C-alpha positions as CSV (number, residue, x, y, z in Angstrom):
1,M,-0.1,-0.4,0.0
2,T,1.4,3.2,-1.1
3,C,2.1,5.9,2.0
4,E,0.4,8.7,1.8
5,E,3.9,10.4,2.4
6,Y,5.7,8.6,-0.6
7,I,2.9,9.5,-2.4
8,K,3.7,13.8,-2.1
9,A,7.3,13.1,-2.0
10,V,6.6,11.7,-5.9
11,N,4.0,15.1,-6.8
12,I,6.8,17.3,-4.9
13,L,9.2,15.8,-7.4
14,N,7.1,16.2,-10.6
15,S,6.4,19.7,-9.7
16,L,10.2,20.4,-10.0
17,Q,10.8,19.2,-13.3
18,P,12.4,21.6,-15.7
19,S,9.8,22.4,-18.7
20,S,12.9,22.0,-21.6
21,K,16.3,19.9,-21.7
22,M,18.6,22.6,-22.3
23,A,21.9,21.8,-24.1
24,V,24.5,20.6,-23.2
25,G,27.4,22.6,-22.4
26,S,25.3,25.6,-22.8
27,S,26.2,28.2,-20.3
28,V,22.7,27.3,-18.3
29,A,23.9,23.6,-17.7
30,Q,26.7,24.5,-16.0
31,K,25.0,27.0,-13.8
32,R,22.6,23.7,-13.2
33,M,25.6,22.8,-11.7
34,D,27.2,25.0,-10.3
35,T,24.1,25.8,-8.4
36,F,23.8,22.0,-7.4
37,A,27.0,21.9,-5.9
38,L,25.1,24.9,-3.6
39,H,22.6,22.5,-2.7
40,L,25.1,19.9,-1.5
41,D,26.5,23.0,0.6
42,R,23.5,24.1,2.2
43,L,22.8,20.7,2.8
44,G,26.0,20.5,4.8
45,I,27.1,17.5,1.7
46,T,30.6,18.0,1.2
47,Q,33.2,16.4,-1.6
48,D,34.6,14.8,1.6
49,D,31.9,13.1,2.1
50,L,31.4,11.9,-1.7
51,S,34.5,11.1,-1.8
52,K,33.4,8.6,1.4
53,L,31.5,6.9,-0.3
54,N,34.3,4.8,-2.8
55,V,32.0,5.9,-5.7
56,I,32.7,3.4,-9.3
57,H,31.4,6.4,-11.9
58,V,29.8,4.9,-15.5
59,S,28.8,6.2,-18.0
60,G,27.6,5.0,-21.8
61,T,25.0,5.1,-24.7
62,K,24.4,1.1,-24.1
63,G,25.0,-1.7,-21.0
64,K,25.2,0.9,-18.3
65,G,23.0,-0.1,-16.5
66,S,23.5,-3.4,-16.7
67,V,27.6,-2.6,-16.3
68,C,26.6,-1.4,-13.1
69,A,23.9,-4.0,-12.0
70,F,26.8,-6.4,-12.6
71,T,28.9,-4.9,-10.5
72,E,26.9,-4.1,-7.7
73,S,26.6,-7.6,-7.7
74,V,30.4,-8.5,-8.6
75,L,31.3,-6.0,-4.4
76,R,28.0,-7.2,-2.9
77,N,28.7,-11.4,-3.4
78,S,32.1,-10.9,-2.6
79,G,31.3,-8.9,0.8
80,F,30.8,-4.9,0.5
81,K,27.7,-3.0,1.3
82,T,26.6,-1.1,-1.4
83,G,24.9,1.6,-2.8
84,F,23.4,1.9,-6.6
85,L,22.0,5.1,-8.3
86,S,20.1,3.9,-11.2
87,S,18.2,5.4,-13.6
88,P,15.5,5.6,-15.2
89,H,13.3,3.9,-12.6
90,L,10.9,1.1,-14.3
91,I,7.6,0.7,-12.3
92,D,8.7,2.2,-8.1
93,I,10.8,6.0,-8.1
94,V,12.8,3.4,-4.9
95,E,14.5,1.5,-7.3
96,R,16.5,4.0,-8.0
97,V,17.8,3.9,-4.9
98,R,19.6,0.3,-3.7
99,I,21.7,-1.0,-0.3
100,N,22.9,-4.2,-1.0
101,G,20.6,-4.8,-4.1
102,R,17.2,-3.6,-2.6
103,P,15.4,-0.4,-3.3
104,I,14.6,1.4,-0.2
105,S,11.3,1.5,1.4
106,Q,8.9,4.3,0.2
107,K,9.0,5.6,3.8
108,Q,13.0,6.1,3.8
109,F,12.4,7.1,0.6
110,A,9.9,9.7,1.5
111,E,11.3,11.0,4.7
112,C,14.6,11.9,3.3
113,L,13.4,14.0,0.6
114,H,11.0,15.4,2.8
115,E,14.3,16.1,5.3
116,I,16.2,17.7,2.2
117,Y,13.2,19.5,0.6
118,N,12.4,20.9,4.2
119,K,15.9,22.3,4.5
120,L,16.3,23.7,1.1
121,W,12.7,25.6,0.9
122,P,13.3,28.2,3.0
123,M,17.1,29.1,2.0
124,R,16.0,29.4,-1.8
125,S,17.1,32.8,-3.4
126,D,13.8,32.7,-5.5
127,E,11.3,30.9,-6.6
128,F,13.2,28.9,-9.2
129,D,16.2,28.0,-6.5
130,M,15.5,24.3,-6.4
131,P,16.8,21.9,-7.4
132,P,14.9,19.5,-10.1
133,Y,14.2,16.5,-10.6
134,V,16.7,14.3,-11.2
135,F,19.0,16.5,-9.3
136,L,16.5,16.0,-6.4
137,L,16.3,12.7,-7.1
138,N,20.3,12.3,-6.1
139,I,20.7,14.4,-3.1
140,V,18.0,11.9,-2.1
141,A,20.5,9.2,-3.0
142,F,23.7,10.8,-1.9
143,K,22.2,11.2,1.7
144,V,21.0,7.7,1.8
145,F,24.2,6.3,0.7
146,I,25.8,8.5,3.3
147,D,23.5,7.4,6.5
148,E,23.9,3.8,5.5
149,K,27.7,4.0,5.3
150,V,28.4,2.7,1.8
151,D,31.0,0.9,1.4
152,V,31.2,1.7,-2.5
153,A,28.6,3.9,-4.7
154,V,28.0,2.6,-8.1
155,L,26.7,5.6,-10.1
156,E,24.9,5.2,-12.8
157,V,25.0,8.4,-15.7
158,G,21.9,9.5,-16.0
159,L,22.6,11.7,-19.6
160,G,26.0,12.0,-21.2
161,G,28.4,12.7,-18.2
162,T,29.5,16.0,-18.4
163,F,26.5,18.0,-17.3
164,D,25.2,15.2,-16.1
165,S,24.2,15.7,-12.5
166,T,26.4,12.7,-10.8
167,N,29.2,14.1,-12.1
168,I,29.5,16.3,-8.9
169,V,31.8,14.2,-7.6
170,R,35.1,14.9,-8.2
171,N,36.9,12.1,-6.6
172,P,35.1,8.7,-8.0
173,V,38.1,5.7,-7.0
174,V,37.4,4.3,-11.2
175,C,34.9,5.4,-13.8
176,G,33.7,3.3,-16.7
177,V,32.4,4.2,-20.3
178,T,30.4,1.4,-21.6
179,T,29.9,0.9,-25.4
180,L,28.7,4.2,-27.8
181,D,25.6,4.7,-29.9
182,F,23.6,7.8,-31.3
183,D,20.9,9.1,-28.7
184,H,19.5,11.7,-27.8
185,Q,21.5,13.5,-30.3
186,R,19.3,17.2,-30.0
187,I,21.0,17.0,-26.7
188,L,24.7,15.2,-26.5
189,G,25.7,16.1,-30.6
190,Y,24.9,15.0,-33.8
191,S,28.8,13.6,-34.6
192,I,30.2,10.3,-32.6
193,E,33.0,12.3,-31.7
194,E,30.3,14.8,-29.6
195,I,28.9,11.6,-27.5
196,A,32.2,10.6,-27.2
197,W,33.2,14.0,-25.3
198,N,30.1,14.3,-22.9
199,K,30.5,10.8,-21.8
200,A,34.1,10.9,-21.4
201,G,33.2,14.1,-19.5
202,I,33.0,12.2,-15.8
203,F,37.3,11.3,-16.8
204,K,38.9,13.0,-13.6
205,P,42.9,13.4,-13.2
206,G,45.0,10.5,-11.7
207,V,41.3,8.1,-12.2
208,P,41.3,5.6,-14.1
209,A,39.5,4.5,-16.8
210,L,38.2,1.2,-18.1
211,T,35.8,1.4,-21.3
212,L,34.6,-1.3,-24.0
213,E,36.5,-2.0,-27.8
214,Q,33.7,0.5,-29.7
215,P,31.8,-0.2,-32.9
216,I,31.7,3.0,-34.0
217,P,34.8,4.3,-35.9
218,G,36.0,7.0,-34.1
219,A,34.7,7.0,-30.8
220,L,37.4,5.1,-28.8
221,S,40.6,7.7,-30.7
222,K,37.9,10.3,-29.1
223,L,37.5,8.7,-25.5
224,K,41.1,8.3,-25.5
225,E,42.1,11.8,-26.7
226,C,39.8,12.8,-24.0
227,A,41.5,10.9,-21.6
228,E,44.9,12.2,-22.2
229,E,43.8,15.9,-22.4
230,K,42.7,14.8,-18.6
231,G,45.9,12.4,-18.1
232,V,43.4,9.6,-17.1
233,R,45.2,6.1,-17.5
234,L,41.8,4.8,-20.1
235,Q,42.4,0.8,-20.5
236,T,39.8,-0.9,-22.8
237,V,38.6,-4.3,-21.8
238,E,37.8,-6.9,-24.2
239,M,35.6,-9.8,-24.1
240,N,36.8,-11.9,-21.2
241,I,36.8,-15.3,-22.4
242,K,36.6,-17.3,-19.1
243,L,32.4,-15.4,-18.5
244,E,31.6,-17.6,-22.2
245,S,31.6,-20.3,-19.8
246,V,30.0,-18.4,-17.3
247,E,26.0,-18.6,-16.2
248,L,24.6,-14.6,-16.1
249,G,21.7,-13.4,-14.0
250,L,20.9,-11.3,-17.1
251,D,20.0,-12.5,-20.6
252,G,21.5,-12.1,-24.6
253,F,24.7,-12.9,-25.3
254,H,25.9,-9.6,-25.1
255,Q,25.8,-9.2,-21.6
256,K,29.3,-11.3,-21.2
257,T,31.1,-7.8,-23.1
258,N,29.1,-6.1,-19.8
259,A,29.7,-8.6,-17.4
260,S,33.4,-8.5,-18.7
261,L,33.3,-4.9,-18.1
262,A,31.7,-5.0,-14.8
263,V,34.5,-7.6,-13.4
264,E,37.5,-5.3,-14.7
265,L,36.0,-2.6,-12.4
266,S,35.3,-4.3,-9.9
267,N,38.8,-5.2,-9.7
268,V,40.1,-2.0,-10.4
269,W,37.9,-1.0,-7.5
270,A,39.6,-3.2,-5.6
271,E,43.3,-2.9,-6.0
272,Q,42.7,0.9,-5.8
273,M,41.1,0.5,-2.7
274,G,43.9,-1.6,-1.4
275,F,41.9,-4.7,-0.6
276,E,43.1,-8.0,-1.9
277,K,42.2,-9.2,-4.7
278,L,38.4,-10.4,-5.5
279,N,37.6,-14.2,-5.4
280,P,37.1,-15.4,-8.7
281,V,34.2,-17.5,-6.8
282,K,32.2,-14.8,-5.3
283,V,32.6,-12.9,-9.1
284,T,31.1,-15.9,-10.5
285,Q,28.0,-15.9,-8.2
286,G,27.4,-12.0,-8.9
287,L,27.2,-12.1,-11.7
288,K,25.1,-15.1,-11.7
289,N,22.6,-13.6,-9.0
290,V,22.3,-10.1,-10.9
291,R,18.7,-9.2,-11.1
292,W,18.1,-6.3,-13.5
293,P,14.8,-6.2,-14.7
294,G,13.4,-4.5,-18.3
295,R,16.7,-6.1,-20.2
296,C,16.4,-9.3,-21.8
297,E,14.1,-10.1,-19.8
298,T,11.4,-12.7,-19.9
299,V,7.7,-13.3,-18.5
300,K,5.2,-16.2,-18.8
301,I,1.9,-15.3,-17.9
302,D,0.0,-18.8,-18.8
303,D,1.0,-21.6,-21.7
304,N,-0.7,-19.3,-24.4
305,L,1.4,-15.6,-23.1
306,T,4.5,-15.5,-23.1
307,F,6.6,-11.6,-22.7
308,Y,10.1,-10.4,-23.8
309,L,11.5,-7.2,-22.4
310,D,13.9,-5.3,-23.2
311,G,14.2,-1.7,-23.0
312,A,16.2,-1.4,-26.7
313,H,16.5,2.3,-27.5
314,T,19.0,3.1,-30.2
315,A,19.7,1.1,-33.7
316,E,22.5,-1.3,-32.4
317,S,20.5,-2.2,-29.1
318,L,17.1,-3.0,-31.1
319,K,19.3,-5.0,-33.5
320,L,20.6,-7.2,-30.5
321,C,17.3,-6.8,-28.7
322,L,15.8,-8.6,-31.9
323,N,18.8,-11.3,-31.9
324,W,18.1,-12.5,-28.8
325,F,14.3,-12.4,-29.4
326,R,14.3,-14.7,-32.8
327,T,16.5,-16.7,-30.8
328,K,14.6,-17.6,-27.6
329,F,11.1,-18.0,-30.0
330,E,13.4,-21.1,-32.5
331,I,14.9,-23.0,-29.4
332,E,11.7,-22.3,-26.8
333,H,8.4,-22.0,-29.2
334,Q,6.7,-23.9,-32.0
335,Q,6.8,-22.6,-35.3
336,S,2.2,-22.7,-35.1
337,A,3.2,-19.8,-32.1
338,K,1.9,-15.8,-33.0
339,K,5.3,-13.2,-32.5
340,V,3.9,-10.2,-31.5
341,L,5.3,-7.1,-31.1
342,V,4.8,-4.5,-28.9
343,C,6.3,-1.2,-29.7
344,T,6.9,3.2,-29.2
345,F,9.6,5.3,-29.1
346,T,10.1,7.8,-27.5
347,S,12.7,11.5,-27.3
348,D,13.6,12.9,-30.2
349,R,14.6,8.6,-31.5
350,N,14.5,7.9,-35.4
351,D,11.5,6.4,-35.7
352,E,11.7,4.9,-39.2
353,N,14.5,3.7,-38.9
354,F,14.4,1.6,-35.8
355,L,11.0,0.5,-37.6
356,R,12.9,-0.7,-41.2
357,I,15.9,-2.1,-38.8
358,I,12.8,-4.3,-36.7
359,S,10.5,-5.2,-40.0
360,N,14.3,-6.4,-41.5
361,E,15.4,-8.5,-38.6
362,V,12.1,-10.7,-37.2
363,S,8.9,-11.5,-39.9
364,F,6.1,-10.1,-36.8
365,D,2.4,-11.4,-37.2
366,Y,0.6,-8.8,-35.3
367,V,2.1,-5.3,-34.3
368,V,1.0,-3.1,-31.6
369,F,2.0,0.3,-30.8
370,T,0.7,2.1,-27.7
371,P,2.1,5.2,-25.6
372,P,4.0,4.4,-22.6
373,R,1.2,5.2,-20.1
374,L,-0.7,2.5,-18.2
375,R,-4.0,4.4,-18.2
376,L,-5.7,6.8,-19.4
377,G,-5.0,9.6,-16.8
378,L,-2.1,9.9,-15.0
379,D,-0.4,6.8,-13.5
380,F,1.3,7.3,-10.3
381,D,3.8,4.7,-9.9
382,N,4.9,5.5,-13.2
383,S,4.8,9.0,-13.6
384,A,8.1,10.1,-11.9
385,T,9.1,9.2,-15.0
386,Y,7.1,9.8,-18.1
387,N,3.5,10.3,-18.2
388,A,3.6,13.2,-15.9
389,R,4.9,15.0,-19.0
390,S,3.2,13.3,-21.9
391,V,0.4,14.2,-24.0
392,V,-2.0,11.4,-24.4
393,S,-3.1,13.1,-27.9
394,M,0.5,14.0,-29.6
395,E,1.4,10.1,-28.1
396,T,-0.8,8.4,-30.1
397,D,-0.1,10.9,-33.6
398,R,2.9,9.5,-33.0
399,C,1.6,5.9,-32.5
400,R,-0.3,6.4,-35.8
401,R,2.0,7.7,-38.3
402,N,4.1,4.9,-36.8
403,M,1.3,2.1,-38.1
404,A,1.7,4.2,-41.9
405,I,5.1,3.8,-41.8
406,W,5.3,-0.1,-40.7
407,K,2.5,-0.7,-43.4
408,E,4.4,0.8,-45.9
409,T,7.2,-1.1,-45.5
410,N,6.0,-4.2,-43.9
411,N,1.8,-5.6,-45.4
412,T,1.7,-9.2,-43.8
413,S,1.3,-7.9,-40.1
414,E,-2.5,-6.9,-38.6
415,V,-1.2,-3.4,-37.0
416,S,-3.4,-1.8,-34.5
417,V,-2.9,0.9,-32.2
418,H,-3.8,2.4,-29.4
419,E,-3.8,4.6,-26.5
420,N,-2.7,3.0,-23.5
421,I,-1.5,0.2,-22.6
422,D,-4.0,-1.7,-20.4
423,D,-6.1,-1.4,-24.2
424,A,-3.3,-3.0,-25.9
425,F,-2.6,-5.9,-22.7
426,N,-6.7,-6.8,-23.3
427,L,-6.3,-7.2,-27.7
428,L,-2.6,-9.3,-26.6
429,R,-5.7,-11.3,-24.3
430,I,-8.4,-11.8,-27.4
431,I,-5.7,-12.9,-29.7
432,S,-4.1,-15.8,-26.9
433,T,-7.4,-17.7,-27.0
434,D,-6.5,-19.9,-29.2
435,T,-3.4,-18.9,-29.7
436,E,-0.1,-19.3,-28.1
437,I,1.8,-15.9,-28.6
438,C,5.2,-14.9,-27.9
439,V,5.5,-10.9,-27.1
440,L,8.1,-8.7,-27.4
441,V,8.1,-5.1,-26.0
442,T,10.7,-3.0,-26.9
443,G,11.3,0.7,-27.6
444,S,11.4,2.3,-24.2
445,L,12.3,1.5,-21.5
446,Y,9.1,3.5,-20.2
447,L,6.8,1.0,-22.3
448,V,8.9,-1.8,-20.6
449,G,7.7,-0.4,-17.4
450,G,4.5,-0.2,-17.7
451,V,3.7,-3.1,-19.4
452,L,6.5,-4.7,-16.0
453,K,3.8,-2.3,-13.8
454,L,0.4,-4.2,-16.0
455,L,2.0,-7.9,-15.4
456,K,2.6,-7.2,-11.5
457,D,-0.6,-6.3,-10.9
458,I,-2.1,-9.2,-12.9
459,T,0.1,-11.1,-10.8
460,D,-0.8,-9.2,-7.7
461,S,-4.5,-9.9,-8.1
462,I,-4.2,-13.6,-9.0
463,Q,-1.7,-14.5,-5.9
464,Q,-4.9,-12.2,-3.3
């Protein structure tokens, strides 16, 4: 049951959402970072406090959440008390702040946020002098980690790197950059070099940094250039062949690469902290025990209805997702089963390009477009990510445009548009009454979060 104080806390957050995104690199972005430092100072949170969190800081376009989840699990299973800040959340906002792998309680979240807000509100210089949504969330995480006296805090960058609010930490123990791709280009830049520069903004002089082999030409060379300018030792991590036979808690072959980076981040962190080398058995246990919803996740509802969920939202991640789905379908289902796509895109995605990729990779029998809105009206549990600022008519119009694009590229599928996830699910129920269907949900983590919320509601109602 959602507590009243928690609802108030989420409403406060929603009221602080910025009305528009500023261009990264602008004076506005830098001023916002400077103001964030002032807010922390008003709360008595110093750089020394943040340094004592022994931070592992991770940026990137694809897989940074998975890398952080692997890293947290490896260190927790190795005996360390962990804090983990991630974004976005899928069902409940407390997912963003975890202690020892578990989200903090709604009660703890509400108490912490109200304490911070009530301290800052009287000290503001004008009506705009309050931390925006994500900045306030990160203050909550920092305070919880400090109060809980974690041994290590794993911080996932929310957007970019240079001007991301997590970059207020000046002395991380180690930094990591996952695979780079084109995303949020209006904010981060339209060339891979601009994007790489932004992601490398988390590098700090003298702090070791790790990255992966970058598939897009120019990305790795720009990361190396940024590292050299800052006096950073940048190590390129190859896939650890020892992990090929290791069972991972996250599905999909590409997770082997993410796990390889996570293991190296964990080992470098332990070395920098002066600890003995991590026990390989504990490391393997951590990789196996990791849980990270909405990334190559399978949820079976009944014999006729199975969901495959992955929040892929770049061209390359979509290809990996589709390969994963196709492989799972061939192994687990009869060819008589129907393949269904539930899809949406948000932000400044190239919808037409993404739809052509999907159409070329997998032959779907049904295609369903729906905004990432659980039901008409405000979805409280998911409001703090997408729905609090979304406009129903604009979302639905985008879905209709995508239906037209799909029909132009693929006339073999049955296609429909729905105003919300609940309506789309009712259609899936009808289709699955006499036919086994496998439903791939992709294109947006917000959509995946809404579907997971719906599936959780169904499971809870059955158990009651």
